[in-house]
C-alpha positions in Angstrom: 32.7 -2.7 -7.5 32.1 -6.1 -7.7 33.0 -6.2 -3.2 30.9 -3.5 -2.8 28.1 -5.0 -4.7 28.0 -8.5 -4.4 25.4 -10.3 -2.6 27.7 -13.4 -2.1 29.9 -11.1 -0.2 27.4 -9.2 1.4 26.1 -9.4 5.2 22.9 -10.9 6.0 19.6 -9.1 6.1 18.0 -8.9 9.6 14.7 -11.6 9.2 12.2 -13.0 6.6 10.3 -10.8 4.4 6.7 -8.8 5.8 3.7 -8.6 4.3 2.2 -6.2 2.8 -1.7 -6.8 2.1 -3.2 -4.7 -0.1 -6.7 -3.4 0.5 -6.8 -6.1 3.0 -8.4 -9.1 1.5 -10.2 -8.4 -1.4 -11.7 -9.5 -4.2 -9.3 -9.9 -7.1 -10.2 -9.2 -11.0 -8.4 -9.8 -14.1 -5.9 -7.2 -15.5 -6.0 -7.5 -19.0 -6.8 -3.3 -20.7 -6.9 -2.3 -17.4 -6.5 1.3 -17.4 -7.1 4.2 -14.9 -10.5 4.6 -15.5 -11.4 1.0 -15.1 -14.4 -0.4 -13.1 -12.6 -2.8 -11.3 -15.2 -4.3 -9.5 -17.4 -5.1 -12.9 -14.4 -7.5 -13.7 -14.0 -9.5 -10.4 -12.8 -13.6 -10.2 -16.2 -15.9 -8.6 -15.5 -14.8 -5.0 -13.8 -17.4 -2.9 -14.7 -15.4 0.2 -16.8 -12.6 1.4 -14.2 -9.8 2.5 -14.8 -6.2 0.4 -11.8 -4.0 0.0 -10.6 -1.6 2.5 -12.9 -2.9 5.6 -12.5 -3.3 9.1 -13.6 -7.0 8.7 -11.1 -7.2 5.9 -8.3 -5.8 7.5 -8.8 -7.9 10.3 -8.8 -11.1 8.6 -5.8 -9.9 7.2 -4.2 -9.6 10.0 -5.3 -12.5 11.1 -4.0 -14.3 8.3 -0.1 -13.3 8.5 -0.1 -9.5 7.5 2.8 -7.2 8.5 1.2 -3.8 7.4 -2.7 -3.5 5.5 -2.5 -1.3 3.0 -5.8 1.5 2.8 -6.8 4.1 0.8 -8.2 7.7 2.1 -10.6 10.2 1.0 -10.6 13.8 2.8 -14.6 14.4 3.5 -16.7 16.8 2.9 -17.0 17.2 6.9 -13.5 17.0 7.8 -12.5 13.4 8.2 -10.7 11.2 6.0 -12.8 8.0 4.6 -11.2 4.6 4.0 -12.5 3.9 0.8 -10.7 3.6 -3.2 -12.0 5.2 -6.1 -11.8 8.8 -6.7 -15.8 8.6 -7.1 -18.4 5.9 -5.2 -20.2 5.1 -8.8 -18.2 2.6 -9.7 -19.0 -0.2 -6.3 -21.6 1.5 -4.6 -25.0 2.5 -4.7 -24.0 6.4 -4.8 -23.0 8.8 -7.4 -20.2 11.8 -7.5 -16.8 12.6 -6.3 -16.5 10.8 -3.2 -14.8 14.3 -1.7 -17.6 15.5 -1.8 -19.6 13.0 0.9 -19.8 13.8 4.0 -18.8 10.8 6.3 -22.5 10.3 7.5 -23.7 10.6 3.7 -20.9 7.8 3.0 -21.5 5.5 5.7 -25.7 5.4 4.3 -23.9 4.0 0.9 -23.9 -0.1 -0.1 -20.5 -0.3 -1.1 -20.8 -3.9 -2.3 -23.4 -3.0 -4.7 -21.2 -2.7 -8.4 -20.0 -6.1 -7.5 -20.3 -8.6 -10.0 -18.3 -11.8 -11.6 -20.4 -12.3 -14.6 -20.9 -9.2 -16.6 -24.2 -7.9 -14.3 -26.4 -11.4 -14.1 -25.8 -11.4 -10.2 -23.9 -8.9 -8.1 -22.7 -11.3 -5.0 -21.9 -8.4 -2.8 -25.3 -6.6 -2.5 -27.1 -5.4 0.7 -24.1 -6.5 2.3 -21.7 -3.7 2.3 -24.6 -0.7 3.9 -22.2 1.2 6.3 -19.3 -0.5 6.0 -16.8 2.4 4.4 -14.8 2.9 7.3 -13.4 6.4 9.0 -9.9 6.8 9.1 -10.4 7.9 12.9 -12.5 3.7 12.9 -9.4 2.0 11.3 -6.8 3.3 13.8 -8.7 3.0 16.5 -9.7 -1.0 15.8 -6.2 -1.8 15.2 -4.0 0.9 18.2 -1.0 -1.6 17.5 -0.9 -2.8 13.5 0.7 -1.0 10.7 -0.5 0.8 7.9 0.4 2.2 4.4 -2.0 4.8 3.9 -2.5 6.3 0.5 -3.8 9.8 -0.6 -5.3 9.4 -3.6 -5.0 13.2 -4.9 -2.0 16.0 -5.6 -3.6 18.1 -3.6 -1.0 19.9 -1.4 -4.2 20.7 1.3 -4.6 16.9 1.6 -0.6 16.4 2.8 -1.4 19.7 5.6 -4.8 18.1 6.4 -3.3 14.6 7.3 -0.3 16.5 8.6 -2.9 17.9 11.1 -4.8 14.9 12.1 -0.9 12.7 12.3 -0.2 16.1 15.2 -2.8 14.1 17.8 -0.4 11.0 17.7 2.0 9.5 19.9 5.5 9.4 18.3 4.9 5.5 18.7 1.7 5.9 17.1 3.3 7.4 13.8 6.4 4.9 14.2 3.8 2.2 12.8 2.4 4.8 9.9 3.7 5.4 6.8 2.4 7.7 3.5 2.8 7.6 0.1 0.7 9.5 -2.8 1.1 12.5 -5.0 4.5 14.4 -5.1 2.5 17.8 -3.5 0.5 16.3 -0.6 3.9 13.9 0.5 5.5 17.1 0.4 3.6 19.1 2.5 3.4 16.4 4.7 6.6 15.8 5.4 7.5 19.6 5.2 4.8 19.7 8.0 6.0 16.2 9.7 9.9 15.4 8.8 10.5 12.6 9.8 7.2 10.8 9.0 7.4 7.9 5.9 6.2 9.2 3.3 7.0 8.3 -0.3 5.8 9.7 -4.4 7.5 9.9 -7.1 9.8 12.5 -6.2 11.1 11.2 -3.0 11.3 7.6 -5.5 13.7 9.5 -7.7 15.6 11.5 -5.3 16.8 8.6 -3.6 17.2 5.9 -6.2 18.9 7.9 -9.1 21.9 9.4 -6.9 21.9 5.6 -5.6 22.6 4.6 -8.8 25.1 6.9 -9.8 27.2 6.7 -6.4 25.4 3.2 -4.8 28.6 1.7 -6.5 30.9 2.6 -4.0 28.8 1.8 -0.6 27.4 5.3 0.0 24.0 5.8 1.0 22.4 9.5 -0.4 21.0 11.4 1.9 17.4 11.1 0.2 17.1 7.5 1.4 17.0 7.9 4.6 14.0 6.9 6.8 11.9 7.2 4.0 10.0 4.1 1.7 10.8 2.7 -1.5 8.0 0.7 -3.7 11.3 -0.8 -5.9 9.4 -3.2 -9.3 10.5 -6.7 -9.3 11.7 -6.0 -13.1 13.8 -2.9 -11.9 15.6 -4.5 -8.4 18.5 -6.6 -10.0 19.7 -3.4 -11.6 20.2 -1.6 -7.9 23.8 -1.6 -6.6 24.3 -5.0 -4.2 20.8 -6.1 -4.2 20.1 -7.5 -2.4 22.7 -8.6 -0.1 24.1 -5.7 0.0 21.3 -3.3 -0.9 19.0 -4.3 2.0 21.8 -3.7 4.8 22.2 -0.2 3.5 18.7 0.2 3.6 17.7 -1.0 7.0 20.9 0.6 8.4 19.1 3.8 7.1 15.5 3.1 8.8 14.2 3.0 5.2 11.5 0.3 4.8 11.5 -1.1 1.2 8.7 -2.3 -0.5 9.1 -4.9 -3.3 5.9 -4.9 -5.8 5.8 -7.3 -8.9 6.4 -7.0 -12.3 7.4 -3.4 -13.6 4.6 -1.7 -10.7 1.8 -1.1 -12.8 -1.4 -1.3 -11.8 -1.0 -2.9 -7.9 0.3 -6.0 -9.5 1.3 -8.3 -6.9 3.3 -11.6 -5.3 0.1 -13.5 -5.6 0.8 -16.6 -6.3 3.4 -19.8 -5.3 4.9 -18.9 -8.8 5.3 -15.4 -7.7 6.8 -16.0 -3.8 9.8 -18.3 -5.6 11.2 -15.0 -7.9 11.8 -13.3 -4.7 15.1 -13.6 -3.6 15.9 -15.8 -0.9 17.8 -13.3 1.2 15.2 -10.1 0.9 13.9 -8.9 4.6 11.3 -6.1 3.5 7.8 -6.0 2.4 6.0 -8.1 0.0 3.1 -6.5 -2.0 0.2 -8.9 -2.0 -3.2 -8.5 -3.6 -3.6 -12.4 -1.8 -2.6 -12.2 1.9 -4.7 -15.2 2.4 -2.8 -17.5 0.0 0.4 -16.3 0.0 1.3 -16.4 4.2 0.5 -19.6 3.5 3.7 -19.7 1.8 5.9 -18.4 4.7 4.4 -20.1 6.9 5.5 -23.8 5.6 
């Protein structure tokens, strides 16, 4: 067991960590007391830049800052497109109301997506009037960045959404599909994979189907079939309990063509490696993707 799993005896992973920019360059917010219903636009820190999450300028800034991959959120629209936007409803961030997917893309384009952001409990709204027309469609994003990698987050657990996304992807080249991966609810990821078996897709169900058998047999060096050509989001606090982390685990997953994304803490509420102190906790031989909410800061730590 020691020989099979000791990082001291493991082969080195290939290259340095790659950086995953969560929602591009975005406004960040304090996490105290946060729940699934919290309007995070109402609790941002005083702005250090003028970018808004999930917009083409924020993605461009993230890639320019050194991101290898950008994460974005999508919702199907009433007219059969995909809107790039985080929230289930438009009430928090915009000057509109209602469920995001109950609107057409043209209607969403009329909104001011910077309307609801405030760092002082509503005394001032520094982005009002600056986000009109800035909610992009998935088409716009992929056309603007034809050679960049993206992690796409489906925000529902609707199986039909997986079918719809698979149909959308069917018009893309094999090379382009290789630059994309998807995560989301169990049901839409399952239907996406049924229609596009080679697509990298991750849900809680796919994560468990890989890691639970790996925990059982990984000490032998065997990598379960469910761990092949997929994506794994590994919370920092769980990672050390995986057989061979990191010197053996990473080469095993690389050989299985599986992407490993390391998220901070216990993985709750999109915790990222957002400071120099956070980065110092990452093992020196980790060569997967590092999840960050501050690509503008973290990329500088890897360019020194």
